[in-house]
C-alpha positions in Angstrom: 9.6 -10.6 -7.3 7.2 -8.0 -5.8 3.7 -9.1 -5.0 0.6 -6.9 -5.4 -2.8 -8.1 -4.4 -5.9 -7.2 -6.2 -9.5 -8.2 -6.1 -13.0 -7.2 -5.0 -13.5 -4.8 -2.1 -13.8 -6.4 1.3 -12.0 -9.7 0.3 -9.3 -9.3 2.9 -6.4 -7.7 1.0 -5.4 -5.3 3.7 -6.0 -7.9 6.4 -3.4 -10.1 4.6 -1.0 -7.2 4.3 -1.4 -6.5 8.1 -0.7 -10.1 8.9 2.5 -10.3 6.8 3.6 -6.9 8.2 3.1 -8.0 11.8 5.0 -11.2 11.2 7.9 -9.4 9.6 8.1 -6.9 12.5 7.9 -9.7 15.1 11.0 -11.2 13.5 12.9 -7.9 14.1 12.7 -6.5 10.6 11.6 -3.0 9.6 8.9 -1.9 7.2 8.4 1.2 5.1 5.8 2.4 2.7 2.2 3.3 3.5 -1.3 2.3 4.4 -4.5 4.1 3.3 -7.6 3.8 5.5 -11.0 5.3 6.1 -12.4 6.9 9.2 -15.2 4.4 9.8 -16.7 6.6 12.5 -18.2 8.9 9.9 -21.1 8.6 7.7 -20.4 7.1 4.2 -21.0 10.5 2.4 -18.8 12.5 4.8 -15.7 10.5 5.4 -12.0 10.8 4.7 -9.3 8.6 3.3 -6.1 8.8 5.3 -2.5 7.9 4.4 0.1 7.1 7.0 3.4 5.2 7.2 3.3 1.5 7.4 5.5 1.6 10.5 3.0 3.9 12.3 -0.4 3.5 13.9 -3.5 4.7 12.1 -3.8 8.4 12.7 -7.0 10.4 12.1 -5.2 13.8 12.1 -6.4 16.2 9.4 -2.9 16.5 7.9 -3.1 12.7 7.0 -6.3 13.2 4.9 -5.6 12.6 1.2 -9.2 12.3 -0.1 -12.3 13.9 1.4 -15.7 12.6 0.4 -18.8 14.8 0.8 -22.4 14.2 -0.3 -22.5 17.4 -2.4 -19.3 17.2 -4.3 -16.9 14.9 -6.2 -14.2 13.6 -3.9 -11.6 16.2 -3.1 -8.1 14.7 -3.7 -5.1 16.3 -2.0 -2.5 15.6 -4.6 0.3 17.4 -2.9 -0.1 15.3 0.2 0.2 12.1 -1.8 3.4 13.5 -3.3 4.8 14.6 0.0 3.9 11.3 1.7 5.4 9.3 -1.2 8.7 10.9 -0.5 8.4 10.5 3.2 7.0 7.0 3.5 8.6 5.4 0.5 11.8 7.1 -0.4 13.0 7.9 3.2 11.8 4.6 4.8 13.3 2.3 2.1 16.7 3.5 3.3 16.2 1.4 6.5 13.3 -0.9 5.7 13.4 -4.6 4.8 9.9 -4.6 3.3 7.8 -1.9 1.6 4.1 -1.9 2.1 2.1 -0.1 -0.6 -1.5 -0.3 0.4 -3.3 0.8 -1.8 -2.4 2.1 -5.3 -5.5 3.4 -7.1 -7.1 6.1 -9.2 -7.0 8.8 -6.6 -3.3 9.2 -7.2 -3.6 9.7 -10.9 -2.3 13.3 -10.7 0.2 12.6 -8.0 3.2 12.2 -10.3 5.9 12.3 -7.6 4.0 9.7 -5.6 3.7 7.5 -8.7 7.4 8.0 -9.5 8.4 6.8 -6.0 6.4 3.7 -6.4 7.5 2.9 -10.0 11.1 3.6 -9.0 10.9 1.2 -6.0 9.7 -1.6 -8.4 13.2 -1.6 -9.9 15.0 -1.9 -6.6 15.8 -5.0 -4.6 13.7 -4.2 -1.5 10.7 -6.6 -1.5 7.3 -5.0 -1.9 3.9 -6.2 -0.8 1.1 -4.0 -2.1 -2.5 -3.6 -3.2 -3.4 -2.3 -6.6 -6.8 -1.3 -7.9 -7.0 -2.0 -11.6 -9.1 -0.6 -14.4 -9.6 3.1 -13.6 -6.0 4.5 -13.8 -3.4 3.9 -16.4 -0.6 4.3 -13.9 -1.8 1.3 -11.9 -1.5 -0.8 -15.1 2.2 0.0 -15.1 2.5 -1.7 -11.7 0.4 -4.7 -12.8 2.4 -5.1 -16.0 5.8 -4.6 -14.5 8.2 -7.5 -15.1 9.1 -7.7 -11.4 5.5 -7.8 -10.2 3.4 -10.9 -9.5 -0.3 -10.0 -9.3 -2.4 -12.2 -7.1 -6.2 -11.9 -7.0 -7.5 -12.3 -3.4 -10.8 -14.1 -3.0 -12.7 -15.3 0.1 -11.7 -18.8 -1.0 -7.9 -18.3 -1.2 -7.2 -15.6 1.4 -6.5 -17.9 4.3 -4.1 -20.0 2.3 -2.3 -16.9 1.1 -1.5 -15.8 4.6 1.1 -18.4 5.2 2.3 -18.4 1.6 3.0 -14.7 1.7 4.7 -14.8 5.1 7.0 -17.6 3.9 7.7 -15.8 0.7 8.6 -12.5 2.3 10.5 -14.0 5.2 12.7 -15.7 2.7 13.1 -12.5 0.6 13.9 -10.4 3.7 16.5 -12.7 5.2 18.8 -11.6 2.4 19.2 -8.2 4.1 20.9 -7.6 7.5 18.7 -6.6 10.4 
């Protein structure tokens, strides 16, 4: 069963994923997939959303920008970058990874059909997935939430600490089925 976290902003979903990812890597296993993150050094109205491989460090290179926010315009979404990164970070990495990280699936990818395809295809494969899904604004994320191989967990400030160990135990057991 794949696990996707959901919940309010700033409840610790990505922190949980980082913790599980670090534990998996410390045991000698490989991760694939992606992280999305903001450049917190910029003002709120002029910031960028970046996408990078889960096995890589955060990189604030312009080519990693997938959404640009400005005060004057609607967010500018770079759909082709989502599609290209989906092939690179999901399809290519799952050939060697023991765990896929998909942080976060949301409404910005609503026109990135290749990206969506990579994620929805991975749901039917044996490699375990830990992800974050934002519900309610994009029909494609409902496909993730309603998939028969997905368990959806709402993260709250009250349950996030207990989830750390639960998720590490769960994914360690899942990953041990695969050779290092």
